[in-house]
N, C-alpha and C positions, 0 to 999 in steps of 0.2 A: 359948439358942434364938435363932436368927437371925431378924431381922425383914426382910421384903422390902417395898420401896416401889416404886410405879409411877414410871417416869421421866417419864411424861407424864400428869398427873392432870387434864387439862382435860376437862370433861363433853362439850364439843363433839367430842372425839376418840372418844367411845364410839359405835360403830356398831351394836352388838347386845348384849343382855343374855345372861349365861350361861344355859344351858338349865335350870339348877336354880332360876332366878328367874322367877317368872311371877305372874299375877294382877293384878287391879285395872283391867282393861280394860273400858270400856263398849262394848257391842255393840248398835247400834241394831236393834230388831226391827220396830217399826212407827211410823207417824206418823198421827195422827187429827186432822183439821182441822174445826173447827166452823163451820157457816154456818146460823144460826137452827136449830140442832139441838136436839131435845128431850132427847137424851142422846148420849153417846159411849160405846159399848160395845166393849170389847176382849175378843174371844172366841177369839183364837188367839195363839200365841206364849208363853203362860204354861204352862210344863210343867217337867219335871225337868232340862232342859238347864242351868239356872243355879240357884244357891242363893239369889240375891238379884236382885230386879227393881226397877227405878227408873222411876217415872212422872215426867216433867218437864212442868209446866204453864207455858205461855208465853202471857202476855197474855190470860187468860180474861176475857171481857167478857159480862155478862148482858144479856138483853133487858129484864128488869124491875129497877127500882131496889130496892136493899136485899135482893137475892136472895143465897142461899148456895150455893156449890158443894158438892155432897155425893157420897159414893161408897158402893158396896156390893160385896160379893163373891159369887161363885157357885161351887158345887161340882158343877154339872150342865151345864157348857158355856154358861151364860147363859140357860137356861130359867127359872131363878128366881134373883133376887138377894135373899137373905134369910139370910145367915150370921149366927149369933148372935155378938155382939161386946160386949166390955167395954172402955171407952176413957176417956181423959183429954183435957182441952182447956184450955189457958191461953193468954193473949195479952198483948201490950204494944201501946199505941197512943199517938200524938202528933198533934194537929191542926196544920194549916198556920198557923193564927193563934196558935199557942203558948198557947192559952187553958187547956188542961188536959192531963194525962197519965193513963194508967191502966195497971196491971199486976195481973193476977189470974187466978184460976181461974174458968171459966165452967161452972157445974154444969148449966145448961140445954142445953149443947152436947155433953155426954157421954152415953154409953150404959152401962147396967148389965144385961148379958145381954139386950140388945135386938137385934132382927132388922131394924130400920129402917136407913135411910141415915145414915151418919156425916157430920156437918158438917166441912168442910175450910176453906173461905173464907167468913167471915161478912160479910154486908151489903156486898157489892161495889157500888160506885156504877155506875149506868147512865145518869145524867142528863148525863154528859159523855163524849165520845168518848175522853178521855184516861184514864178510869177502867178499871182492870183489876187482875188478880191473877196472880202467878206463884209457882212453888215446886216442891217435890218430894214424892213419896210413895214410901217404901221398903217393899217387901213381901218378907219373908224365907221362903225354903224352902217355897213354896206347895204343892209336890207331896209333901211329907213326910206320911206317914200314921201317924206316931207322936205328933207334937207339935202343939200349937195353932199358929196362924198369926199371927206378930207383924208389926206395921207401925208406922212412925213417919213423920210428915209435918211439914214446915216451910213456911210460907206467908208471902209478903209481898204486900200489896195496898194499893190506894188505896180506902179505905172510902167509903161513900155520903156521909158528912158531911165529906169532904175530910180524912181522917185517914190517916196512914201506920200500918198495922197489921201486926204480925207475930204469927202464930199457931203454936202448937206442939201437935201432936196425936199421941197414941200409943195403942196398944191391941193387942188380939189377937182374931182370929176364933176362937171357942171350938169348934173342930171339928178332928178328926183326918182328915177327908176332904180330898182334894187340892182346892185352889182352882185353877180353870182359866179364870176369866173375871172381869172387873171392869167395873163400870158407873159412869159419872160423869153427873150431871145437876144442874140448878139446883133449888132449893127451890120456885121459882115461875118461870114463863116458860121461855125457851130459853137455851141457850148461844149467844149471838149471834155470837161469834167467838172465836178462840183455837186453840191447838195443844196436843195432848197427845202426847208422845213416850214410847215404851216402850223401855227398855234392859235387857239382861241383863248382870250383872256376872260376868266370868270371872276 
């Protein structure tokens, strides 16, 4: 069998991919900007167009110190945010003064068939303008009416006591109904500032 080699294998020379290669593109659907907002509700753009949706959190800053960014899902266009969820939550943290570190599961932040809001960013600092949190939330196949709705999230934040904290959250909405809206809010106070971008993955 003869082997064929490209005479010019520089990546910079590639101008287009073969039609048989596709996927992996992020398609911006919407941008929501907080300004002392009680919540940021995304009620459009979540449908059967994509099998995966990604929410990107950029510098989420609360109005109240020690507040948590939370989220919930809706199966009725945002009239109710009360999807039953089972979730997990663990985190790693390290303070600026190098006084201690922690790594572990946080049982108080998970849900077991709960309909309440799921914690994403715990105890974000509000006492300084430099305190904020950023990260992602992936929601898989929300329009599927056969399977439950899986999600995973990774967060990095400056916690209220000057700690670098990374949180890992995962779970599923225990419903076979299509999810068509998602709501984000703080556990107390408002989302003082920050941006949430919604992308579809093609």
